[in-house]
C-alpha positions in Angstrom: 21.2 21.6 4.5 18.2 22.2 2.2 19.0 22.0 -1.4 15.8 23.4 -2.9 14.4 26.4 -1.0 15.6 30.0 -1.6 16.9 32.1 1.2 17.7 35.9 1.3 20.6 37.4 3.2 20.6 41.1 3.8 23.5 43.4 4.5 22.4 45.9 7.1 24.0 49.3 6.8 23.1 51.1 3.6 21.0 48.2 2.4 18.2 47.7 4.9 18.7 50.9 6.8 20.2 54.3 6.0 22.7 54.1 8.8 25.6 55.7 7.0 24.9 59.2 8.3 25.0 57.8 11.8 28.2 55.9 11.1 29.8 59.0 9.6 28.9 61.2 12.6 30.1 58.5 15.0 33.4 58.3 13.2 33.7 62.1 13.0 33.2 62.4 16.8 35.6 59.6 17.5 38.4 61.0 15.3 37.8 64.6 16.6 38.6 63.2 20.1 42.0 62.2 18.8 42.7 65.5 17.1 41.5 64.7 13.6 39.3 67.5 12.4 39.3 67.0 8.6 37.4 63.7 8.3 34.7 64.5 5.8 31.7 62.6 4.2 33.6 61.8 1.0 36.4 60.1 2.9 33.8 58.2 4.9 32.2 56.8 1.7 35.5 55.1 0.9 34.8 52.7 3.7 31.2 51.9 3.0 30.9 48.1 2.9 34.1 47.5 4.9 33.9 46.3 8.5 34.3 48.8 11.4 37.5 47.1 12.7 39.1 47.2 9.3 38.1 50.8 8.7 39.6 51.9 12.1 42.8 50.0 11.5 43.3 52.0 8.2 42.3 55.3 9.8 44.6 54.7 12.8 47.5 54.3 10.5 46.5 57.1 8.2 46.2 59.7 11.0 48.9 58.3 13.2 46.5 57.7 16.1 48.3 56.4 19.2 45.5 54.3 20.6 44.7 50.6 20.5 42.2 49.5 17.8 40.0 48.0 20.6 39.8 51.4 22.2 38.8 53.0 19.0 36.3 50.3 18.2 34.6 50.7 21.6 34.5 54.4 21.2 32.9 54.3 17.8 30.4 51.7 18.8 29.4 53.8 21.8 28.9 56.9 19.6 27.0 54.9 17.0 24.7 53.2 19.3 23.7 56.5 20.9 22.9 57.9 17.4 21.2 54.7 16.1 18.9 54.4 19.1 17.8 58.0 18.6 16.9 57.5 14.9 17.6 55.0 12.1 15.6 55.1 8.9 14.5 51.9 7.2 14.3 52.1 3.4 10.5 51.8 2.8 10.8 49.3 -0.1 13.2 47.2 1.9 10.7 47.0 4.8 8.0 46.0 2.3 10.3 43.4 0.8 11.2 41.9 4.2 7.5 41.7 5.1 6.6 40.0 1.8 9.4 37.4 2.2 8.4 36.7 5.8 4.7 36.2 4.7 5.9 33.6 2.2 8.1 31.8 4.7 11.3 32.6 2.9 14.3 32.1 5.2 16.1 35.3 5.9 19.3 36.5 7.7 21.3 39.6 8.3 25.1 39.4 7.7 26.9 42.6 8.5 30.3 44.1 9.2 28.8 45.8 12.3 29.1 44.4 15.8 26.3 42.1 17.0 25.2 44.7 19.6 24.8 47.2 16.9 22.9 44.9 14.6 20.5 44.0 17.4 20.1 47.6 18.5 19.2 48.7 14.9 16.8 45.9 14.2 15.2 46.3 17.6 14.8 50.0 17.2 13.3 49.8 13.7 11.0 46.8 14.4 12.8 44.6 11.8 13.7 42.2 14.6 10.1 40.8 14.2 11.1 39.4 10.9 14.9 39.0 11.0 16.2 36.7 13.8 19.2 35.0 12.2 22.1 37.5 12.6 25.8 37.2 11.7 28.3 39.8 12.6 31.8 40.1 11.2 33.0 39.7 14.8 31.8 36.1 14.7 33.8 35.0 11.6 37.5 35.0 10.7 37.4 37.5 7.9 35.1 40.4 7.0 33.9 41.4 3.6 35.0 41.1 0.8 35.8 37.7 2.1 32.7 35.5 2.0 32.7 34.3 5.6 29.7 36.2 7.0 27.5 35.0 4.1 28.6 31.4 4.3 28.0 31.4 8.1 24.5 32.9 7.5 23.7 30.2 5.0 24.9 27.5 7.4 22.7 28.9 10.2 19.7 29.0 7.8 20.4 25.5 6.7 20.4 26.5 3.0 23.1 25.8 0.4 25.0 28.9 -0.7 23.9 28.4 -4.3 20.3 28.9 -3.2 20.9 32.2 -1.4 20.4 35.7 -2.7 22.3 38.5 -1.1 21.2 42.1 -1.0 24.2 44.5 -0.9 24.8 48.2 -1.3 28.7 48.2 -1.6 31.2 46.6 -3.9 33.0 44.7 -1.1 29.7 43.1 -0.2 28.9 42.2 -3.7 32.4 40.7 -4.1 31.8 38.7 -0.9 28.5 37.3 -2.2 30.2 36.2 -5.5 33.0 34.6 -3.5 30.4 32.7 -1.5 28.8 31.4 -4.6 25.6 33.3 -4.0 23.4 35.4 -6.3 23.3 39.1 -5.6 20.9 42.0 -5.8 23.1 45.1 -5.9 21.5 48.4 -4.7 24.5 50.9 -4.8 24.4 53.3 -1.9 26.9 55.6 -3.6 25.7 56.2 -7.1 29.2 56.6 -8.4 30.0 53.0 -7.6 27.3 51.5 -9.9 30.0 50.8 -12.5 32.3 48.9 -10.1 33.3 45.5 -11.5 31.9 43.8 -8.4 28.4 45.2 -9.2 28.7 44.3 -12.9 28.6 40.7 -11.9 25.5 41.0 -9.7 22.5 39.1 -10.9 20.2 42.1 -10.5 21.8 45.6 -10.5 19.6 48.5 -9.5 21.8 51.2 -10.9 19.8 54.0 -9.3 20.1 52.7 -5.8 17.3 52.9 -3.3 15.5 55.5 -5.4 14.8 52.8 -8.0 14.7 49.7 -5.8 11.2 48.0 -5.6 10.1 45.2 -3.4 8.2 43.7 -6.3 11.2 43.4 -8.7 13.4 42.0 -6.0 10.8 39.4 -4.9 10.3 38.4 -8.6 14.1 37.9 -9.0 14.3 35.7 -5.8 11.4 33.6 -6.8 12.4 33.3 -10.5 15.6 31.5 -9.5 18.0 34.2 -10.5 17.5 35.3 -14.0 20.2 37.9 -14.5 18.9 41.4 -15.3 20.0 45.0 -15.0 17.3 47.5 -13.7 
């Protein structure tokens, strides 16, 4: 592994792209099929940053759904892919940041709780696949976030030591996973009310206002400065 160069690992959903509306709608459609009609946006936000399988295991028990988790997972992925292929928004400053890192030859990866098929569909549909080719799905590791497995596997595939990696995350479980992996973290809360979560408090760069305040320039400077801890 390289011991000197920096690398950047992106969470996908809510960090690079605003996929949460599509995930919510996919979940709502899926649950409606099983007779659940009161699944709202606020309940959905409780699961931001948690893998799809883990989310469905919880909801299956909560609503007493008599169907295998594999069936639920396939159903949600089917709904989500249909929605994602139709439209997925990339956060503009994130696209700028990715392009800038690519231009400088900074190694990059995506590490997500989504399925690999979903990651590939979203990156392909948004054009980000031209810059981001190292992908790790929670399906490929033993444990999802907040365990560090996806980030450690991403570092391994990039050939970079964890201590030289910077993770971008929008949710507390992801920030906790980055810390557990021994990586620095740029936290960009998707849900404003989570900005005071203890997991975010330990991030090297906390953009309290979320995507509305995130700038490619500030993130780039943080990565290149070697991780001087700041709050933005």
